[in-house]
C-alpha positions, 0 to 999 in steps of 0.5 A: 431590378427596376430603377426605383428599387435599385435607387432605394437600395442604393441610398440605404446602403445595401446595394454595395453590401448585397453580395456580403449580406447575401453570403452571410445568409447562405447556410454554413456547412458544418465543420467536420467532427474532430475524430475521438482520441482512440482509447488507450490500453494500459497494462499493469504488471503483477510480478511474483515468485512461484512458491514464494516462501512467504505464502507457504502454510504456517503449520504448528508442531502438530501439523495443523495449518495455523495460517494459510496466507496467499498472493495478493493478486486478487486485490489487483483484480478487484481494482481492475474490475472497479476501473471499468466504470472509469473507462470513458472518463479516462479514455483508457482501459486497464488490464492486468498481467500476472508474471510469475517466475520460478526464482528471485534470479529471474525477476530482473529479466522479467521486469526488463522483458515487461518494460520492453513490451511497454508495461510502465507500471508494475506491482511487485510481490516479492521478498525484500532481497529480490528488490535490489536487482529490480532497482538496478533494472529500473534505474532511470527508466520510465517505470513505476514499481509498486511494492505491495507486500514487503514491509522491510525498513531497509527498502525505504531507507537503504535501497532508496530507489526512485522508481519504487512506491512502497504502498504496503506500510513499513515495519516502522509504520506498523510498530509506530501505530501499535505503540501509539495505541499502547501509550494512548492507553497509558501502557508504557512498560513492556516485556519483549520476547523475541524469536530466533529468526532474522525477521523476528530480530527486524520486527523487535528492532522496529518495536524498540525504536517506536518504543523509544520514540514515544516515551515507552520503556522496555523492562525486559528483553528475552530471546526464546526458542520454539519447541517443547524440549523440557531441557530448554524450558527456561527458553521455551516456556512463557511462564518462565520467560515472564518470571521477572522481578519487575512489573510491566503492562504489556507483553510484546511477542516477535515470532515469525513462525507463530508456534511460540506466539500462539502459546503466549496468551494466558501463560505469563505469570502476570495477567497482561495482554499479549501484542505483536504476533498475536491477539493485537496486531498492527495491519494495513488491512482487516476483513472486519474494518467497517468504515470508509467504504471498506465493507464494499471493498471487502464484499467485492473481494469476498465474491471474487475469491469465493470466501477468502478474507482480505488482507494487508497485501491485498489491500496494497494491491487494490490501492496500487491499481487505483493509484494508476487509474486515478492518475490516468483520469486526472491527467487527461490522457495517460502520459506516463510522466504526467502520471508519475508526477500526479502519483508522486507529488500531487495526488491524494488517494482514498484508501478507505481507511479515513485520512487520504493517502499520499506518497512521501517525497523523501522515501516514496512510502505511502502515508497511511493509517494503521489498523490495530486488529484482534482476530475478529475485530479492528480494535482501533486505528492510528494515528491517535489523538495527541500524536500530532505532526506539524504538516500531516498527522499520518507522518507521525507513523514511520519515518519522518523526513528528518528521520530518514536517510533516504532523500529522494526529494533532493 
C-alpha cells in the first residue's frame, strides 16, 4: 500500500477498522440445521370383552333377530384413518391396539399391562360392573380411559373416577333429551310401561327424573311381563295395560329385551305415540343424521364396515380418538399432562352434532347434543329452544354441577 493511499484511508478512519470491515465482508458459514424432532407414535388402546352380552343378537320368541349390535371398534378405526392427514402437524402417528379379554375379571390385568407398555389413552367398551376394577388400577396414574358404550348414571355419580372421560352420553342426558322434545311439543302426560330387567328399572328411573325436572306428569306406571301366556294377559297385553281411566299424551316403554316394545305401537287403547325402547328413541348418533359433516363420517364408516350402520357407541369411539389426536396437535408435542389438561379443561371438540362438545369438570361427562330418532329418520335434536342454561345450553341435558354428587373439580 503506497503512502498516499494509506494516508487517505487513515484520514477517512478506515485503516484501523479494516480488519473488522474485512471480516464482516467474509461469507458467513450457515449454522448447522437443527435436527427435526423425531415423530412420536401414540398408541391408543381399545379394551373389550369377548362375548360381551350387550352385543349378542336380540331375538324374539319366534327366533328372528330383532337387533344385531356390534362392538364399536370400527368407529375408532375411522378416526385413526382420519388422523393420517394430521401426522405432520401433530408430529406424531396414531395407532390403535385392540385388547380383547375373556372375562371382566381379566380387564384390570389387561389395563395394568397396557400401561406398563406405555399406553396412556384407552377406549373402554365394557359393561358397567367392570369399571370399578379399572378405576382402582388407573387411580393416580398418567392414563385417560374413555367410556364409549356404557350409559349408566352410577358411573358418573357414584364411581366418579378422575381417570375416566365418559364420551358416551349418560342415561340422564338421553332421557332429558327425550323429555325436552315431548315437553316442547306440549306432550306432558305419560303412561309408563316398565319391563322386569334391572336395566329397565334404571331406564325408567332416568325417565321419571327427567319428567319431574321438566314439569311433566306420569299418569300411570305399570310393570309388564314379556310373553304371551293368556293367564297373564293383564301383564303382557299392551291394550289391557293401557286401559286406564285417565288420558295421556305419550306411552313410554322401557324394555331391554325389546319383545314387548315391538308389540306396543298401535296396540294401546288410545291412539298415542310410543317412545323410549321403540319408534322414538334418544340416541348419541344415527346413520340418517344429515348435518354438521355427519354424512361424510357415516359414509367412511359404511365403507370400512361394508354396509354396517354407524350407531352411538361407534360415534363415541370415533370422537374419543379424535380428542386424543386434537390434543396432540394443540399441545405441540404430545406431553401427556398437557394433553390431559387440554382434553379435560380447555379443549372443545367437533362431534358433528352441532354445538361443540367439551368435558364437564365435575364428572368428566362429555357435554353433547342428543338425537331423537325414528327407525329411518332423525326427528329432532336436543337441546330444544326454551331449555336454556346460564353458561352452556348443553348442560340442560344430564346432571348439572349443582345436581351431581360427583365433584372432580374440587
